[in-house]
N, C-alpha and C positions, 0 to 999 in steps of 0.2 A: 864601265865606260868603254866605248869602242876604241880600237887601236888608234884611229885618227885623233880621238879625244885625248888619249894619253900623250901623243906627240904634241898636240896643241898646248896641253897643260905644262909640259916641260919648257915651252918657249915663253911662258908668262913670266915677266920680271918680278923680282922681289923688291919692288920699289913703289913709291907712292904713285897714285894715278886715279883715273876715273874709269867706270865701267857702265855699260848700258844693257838694258833688257828690252827685247823686241817682242811684239805680239806676232800672231800668225800672218798678219798683213805686212810685216817687216817695218812697223811703225814703232818708234821709241816710246816705251811706256814708263821707263824709270831710268834715272841717271844717278849713280852713286859714286862715292869716293872712298879710297882706302889707303891706309899707310903702307900696306903690303899687298899688292894685287894678287900674288900667288896664294897667300894665306886666305884672303877674302874669297877668291874664286873657289878654293877647296871647300870652304865652309858653305858657300851658297850651293855649289854643285852636289855636295854630299847630302843635303837635306832633301826630304820629299816634300814637294810643294803642291798645294791644291791649285787646280786650274779653274778659274772662274768662268 
């Protein structure tokens, strides 16, 4: 993760909330919710995803 990514991760709250995924055209393709945004973002960002 880039230095900027580490700084951003530190600012994510450990609270409930929603998150969004965007495609290359900056259009929302998925909206999710989590009980702990920091934990969920770590799980999502640490996985290797296939790009369709």
